[in-house]
C-alpha positions as CSV (number, residue, x, y, z in Angstrom):
1,M,39.5,72.2,107.3
2,D,36.1,72.2,105.2
3,N,35.4,68.9,103.6
4,V,35.3,70.3,99.9
5,K,34.5,67.7,97.2
6,I,36.3,67.5,93.9
7,I,34.9,64.6,91.9
8,A,36.4,62.7,89.0
9,I,33.8,61.4,87.0
10,P,34.9,59.2,83.6
11,M,33.2,60.7,80.4
12,M,33.0,59.4,76.6
13,G,33.3,62.7,75.6
14,K,34.3,66.2,76.6
15,T,30.9,68.0,77.6
16,I,28.5,67.3,80.1
17,E,26.0,66.0,77.7
18,H,28.4,63.0,77.1
19,K,28.0,59.8,78.9
20,I,29.4,58.4,81.7
21,S,32.2,55.8,80.6
22,K,31.7,52.3,81.9
23,L,35.1,51.9,82.5
24,F,37.0,54.2,85.1
25,A,40.5,54.0,83.8
26,R,39.8,53.5,80.1
27,S,37.6,56.7,79.7
28,A,38.7,59.4,77.1
29,Y,37.9,62.0,79.5
30,F,37.2,63.1,83.2
31,L,34.8,65.8,84.3
32,I,36.6,67.6,87.2
33,F,33.7,68.8,89.3
34,D,34.6,71.1,92.0
35,E,31.5,70.9,94.5
36,K,32.4,74.1,96.7
37,H,32.9,76.4,93.8
38,L,30.7,74.8,91.0
39,N,33.4,74.4,88.6
40,I,33.8,72.1,85.7
41,Q,36.6,71.0,83.8
42,F,37.7,68.4,81.4
43,V,40.8,66.3,81.8
44,K,41.9,64.3,78.9
45,N,43.1,60.7,79.8
46,D,46.5,60.5,78.3
47,F,46.6,57.0,79.8
48,K,43.8,55.3,78.8
49,A,45.8,53.2,75.8
50,D,48.2,52.0,78.2
51,Q,48.4,48.1,77.9
52,I,49.0,47.8,81.6
53,Q,48.8,50.0,84.8
54,S,46.3,52.9,82.9
55,G,44.5,53.0,86.3
56,K,47.5,53.2,88.7
57,H,48.5,56.3,86.6
58,I,45.5,57.9,85.8
59,T,44.5,57.6,89.6
60,R,47.9,59.0,90.9
61,S,47.3,62.2,88.0
62,L,43.7,62.6,89.4
63,V,45.1,62.6,93.2
64,A,47.8,65.3,92.0
65,R,44.9,68.0,90.6
66,G,43.5,67.7,94.3
67,V,40.4,65.2,93.4
68,N,39.0,63.2,96.4
69,V,36.0,61.5,95.4
70,F,36.2,59.0,92.2
71,C,32.3,58.0,90.5
72,G,31.7,55.6,88.1
73,Y,30.5,52.7,87.1
74,D,33.3,50.0,87.3
75,I,36.0,51.0,89.5
76,G,38.7,48.7,89.2
77,F,41.1,46.9,91.8
78,N,44.1,49.0,91.3
79,V,42.0,52.4,91.3
80,Q,40.4,51.4,94.8
81,K,43.4,50.4,96.4
82,I,45.2,53.7,95.4
83,A,41.7,55.2,96.4
84,E,41.8,53.6,99.8
85,E,45.6,54.4,100.3
86,N,44.7,58.3,99.4
87,N,41.5,58.7,101.5
88,I,39.4,58.9,98.3
89,Q,35.7,58.5,98.8
90,L,34.3,56.0,95.7
91,I,30.8,56.8,94.6
92,L,29.4,53.6,92.6
93,L,26.5,54.5,89.9
94,P,23.8,52.0,89.2
95,E,24.6,50.1,86.4
96,N,20.8,49.7,84.8
97,K,21.2,53.7,83.9
98,Q,23.3,55.0,81.0
99,L,23.9,58.7,83.0
100,N,25.2,61.6,81.3
101,G,27.7,64.2,83.3
102,E,24.9,66.7,83.4
103,A,22.7,63.9,85.3
104,V,25.5,62.9,87.7
105,I,26.1,66.7,88.5
106,N,22.5,67.5,89.4
107,M,22.5,64.3,91.3
108,I,25.5,65.6,93.3
109,K,24.5,68.9,93.8
110,K,21.1,67.6,95.3
111,K,22.7,65.9,98.3
112,Q,24.4,68.9,99.1
């Protein structure tokens, strides 16, 4: 079995030029990047307005899509717990930089 990474990145908007959202579970969209095929798609976060357990709901939705890496600035406890239970890798971005989707994808591509 190959170790293909499918990465979820919380986004403030629906293009790679938009900034990465500071809060994982409350982001407007997720950029889903398939490292093997270099495919990019955007998924609307229908759970961002949930008063409770938005992290659990969006995390389970992303896992169901085959995501196996969560990338972001602030990944909450519930998301981390579900990630651990599902062998999801976490990539924390440096908080002192305001990156956009394109910059993060380029960083991922360079590490291949």
